[in-house]
N, C-alpha and C positions, 0 to 999 in steps of 0.2 A: 191437358195438352202436354205433349213432350217437347222439350227444347231440343233443337239440333245440337249435336255434339260439336264442340269447337275443336278444330284441328290445330295442332302446334305448327307454327311456321318453321320452315327448315333453317332459317337464319339464327334461331335461338338455340338450336341443338348443340350441346357440348360447351356452351358458354360458361356454365357454372364450373365445370371441370377445368377449363382454361383459366378462369379466375383463381381457382384454388391452387393450381400449379404455379401461378405467379405470386400469389399473396403469402402462402405458407412459408416459403424460404425467406422472404423478407421479414416476416414476423419472427421466425426462429433466429435470424441474424441479429435483429434488434434485441431480442431477449438475451442472446449470447453476449452482446456488447454490454448490456446492463450487468450481467454476471461478472464479466471480466472487470468492468469498471468498479463494481462493488468490492471485488477481491483486492484490487489495487488501492482503493480508498482505505479499506481495513488495514492492509499491510503498512501503508504510509502512516496511519494513525498510531499503530502499535510502535513503529520505529520512532515516531516523534515523541511519544510518551517516554520511551526508553531513553532517548537522548536527553530529554528534560530532566529525568531522574538522575541520569549519569552526571550531567553538568552540576546539578545541586549537590550530589555526593562528592564530586571532585572539588567543589569549592569549600568543603568542610575539612579538607586534609591540609596538613602543615607544609608539605613539600610538593613540588611539581611531579616528582617520580611517584609518590604515593597517590597523587591525584589521578594520574593515568591508570594506575592499577585499580583504584576504586571505581573509576568510570567503566572500565572493561568488566569488572565484576558485577556492577549494577546492571549493565546492559544484558549480560549473560543471564543473571537471575530474573530480570523482567521478562525475557523472551522464553524462558523455560515453560511457563504456564500458558503462554499464548498459542494460538493456532497459526502462527506465522509460518508460511512455507517459503523459506529463504535459503540461498546458498551464498558462499563467499562473504560471510558477515565480517565487516571491518568496523572497528571503533578507533577513532583518531581523537586524541586529546590535544587541544591547543593551549599550551602553557606559556606562550611568549609574554603575556600580560600578567603572569602569576606573581603579583606583588600586592601589598595592601592597597585597596582601592581599585585594583585591576579587575580582570575577569578571566575565567577559564571557559573554553568552548569545547564542545564535544560534537563530533560528526559521526553518524552511524550510516553505513551504506551496505547494500546487499543486492543480489539478483533475486527478485521476487519471482517465484514459480507460478505461472498462470494455469488455471484449470484447462484441461484438454477437452474441447468441444468438437464433436464430429462434423458439425455443419458450419463451423466458423474457423477459418484458417488464420490464427494469430501466432506470433512468436511464442516460444515456450517460456521465456523469462524477460523481465523488464528491470533495468537498473533503478533503484530507489536510493536517494541520498538525502538525509535530513540532518539538521544541526540545531544546537541549542547552546545558550551561553548563560552563565551565572556569575554574578558579581561577587568579588571577595570583599570582606569587611575592611573598611579603611583603617580601623584601629586595632588590628589583630597582628600578633607576632607570628611570623612565618619561620619555619625551621630550616 
């Protein structure tokens, strides 16, 4: 015996295409946000590590002036090998507490360049600012 063919109802036609049109842009937007978030996280981590290294290097110098120079040099050297996409890089060294037992602070800031995604409209850059501090030895002679 043959079974009668089932006819598709007219209410179901095109529903898969409509769902696809609604779901695909949402999924692409979420994936794009994950990419942008990952880039920002990576850039912040690279800058944080550079600031920590710079503060440590600055704390090893005998004068406040040489501490600032050392911090800028370490930040520049740390960022050369990284894949950081950044413009307007600034390194600020805080030496107001530069005395035995005090501390030196380093702030690194820049405009992180975001990847351009055709389906997600985000700004082209985001400011990132990180800082770190290192203690100066209390029994050390400063120049």
